[in-house]
Every structure is written in C-alpha cells, then in structure tokens.
C-alpha positions, 0 to 999 in steps of 0.5 A, a space after each residue: 141792602 137789608 133786603 138783599 142780605 136777607 135774600 143771600 141768607 135765605 139763598 144760603 139756608 136753600 142750598 143748605 136744605 137741597 144738599 140735606 134733601 140730596 143726601 138723605 134721598 141718597 142715603 136712603 136708596 142705598 139702604 133700601 137696595 141693600 137691605 133688599 139684596 139681604 132679606 133676599 139673600 136670607 130667604 125673605 123673597 123664598 129660597 128659590 130667590 135666595 138661590 138664584 144669583 143677584 145677577 143675570 147672566 148677561 151682566 155676568 158675561 159683561 163682567 168677564 170683559 176686560 175694560 170693564 173693571 177699568 171702567 168701574 175704577 175709573 167712574 169710582 175715582 171720578 165720582 169720589 172726586 166730585 165727593 170730595 170738592 163738594 164736601 170741600 166747597 161745604 166745609 170752606 166758604 168761598 171768598 167775599 167779593 164785596 163788603 159793605 161800608 155804608 148802607 142808607 138812605 142815600 145809598 151803599 158804599 161797598 168795598 171789593 173783598 180781594 182788595 182789602 185781604 191783598 192789602 192786609 197780606 202785603 202788610 202782614 208779609 212786611 213784618 220782621 221774619 214773615 216770609 209769606 203772608 195770605 189773606 181772604 174775606 168770607 162770610 156775608 157782606 155785611 158779617 165779613 171774617 177775615 181768614 190769614 195764612 202766614 208762613 214765617 221763616 224763624 219759629 222763634 218769630 211767632 210771638 211777635 208776629 201773632 203780637 203785631 197782627 193783634 196791635 197792628 194789622 187787625 185794627 187797621 183793617 177792622 178801621 178801614 172797614 168800618 167795623 168794630 168786631 171782625 173775627 179772625 182765623 189765623 193760620 201758621 207755617 213754616 217754611 223749611 230751611 234750605 241746605 247750604 250750598 257748596 260752591 267749588 
C-alpha cells in the first residue's frame, strides 16, 4: 500500500509538472508572437515591413463576413470556460474515494470515502440550528482532510454548532477512521429567512 500511495503522489507531481510545462510553453508562444508584432511595428524588420498591414488581404476580407466575429466570440467563450474549469480543478482537489483504515502484511482495510462524508453530514444536519450540512473527504488515502459545509438557520447558533463539531462530530469520525489527526475546513452559510405568507 505504501507503493500505491507513493505512486499516487508521483502521479500528482507529474500532473503538476505537465500543467506548469504546458502553461510555460503557451506563455512563451504568446510572448514571442506579441514581441514579434511589436518589433515589426517599430521597424525592426525594415520600414517596408512596418508599413505593411499585419494581416494579408485574404484574412482582412474574411473579417468582413457576417459570421466571422460571432464565431470568434463563441470560440473565445468556449476557451474561457475550459480555462476556468481547469483552474477550478487545480484549486479544488477532488473527492477522496477510499480511506485506508489499516494496512499490514495480512492485507489492507479501506472505507468508502463518500459514505464516511455522508455519515458526518447526516450527523451535523441533526444539530439544533443547522438547516443543511455536507461533508466531503479530500486529500490522499493515508492523509485525508475534511471539507464541511454547514448552513444554519440562525446566526446565533454558529457558536454551538462549531462547539459540537469540535467536541462531537470530528472526534467521532477520527475514531471511526482511526486517525489521530484529521484536518478540517468548515464553511459556514446562513439560510435566508422567508417572509411570512398571508392567507386570506
């Protein structure tokens, strides 16, 4: 199991290196293209080249077509959405599928990470003042971390909810998973109260 954990960390490092290499290459290409265009406009390639249009006649005529700029706008939106989803995927690690409870010469005992998070969410949802709670395990199988989202009905209940998380919920899941230390990120939200409805 140590080999599998080390392999997972190695794959993570390879993915990070690939992302950095791809971004660096793209940045260098854009930098080189922009620098060449500026240098041409300043006369680095001769005064004749500086006076000529950057785009030839065929491309210029293409821009006059009615479909050209809407197509460019649609393509730009698609590229922006892909970049945003990529950025979010890098900033937010995925859900942990398996949590390793025990490992030894006789075998390995694992638990479904989603079931563990759902159980904690149900427990916290039953706390007084909590409208909804959701817990997700992230990280690696041998070093998990909790991401907990709690929506309360009453801002005054925040203190008691945090106290019960610290004293009841987190120690319980640490005991269940067999971890002495389990980092947790708690995100608090407040439910908007609905105005009373008049019944005639």
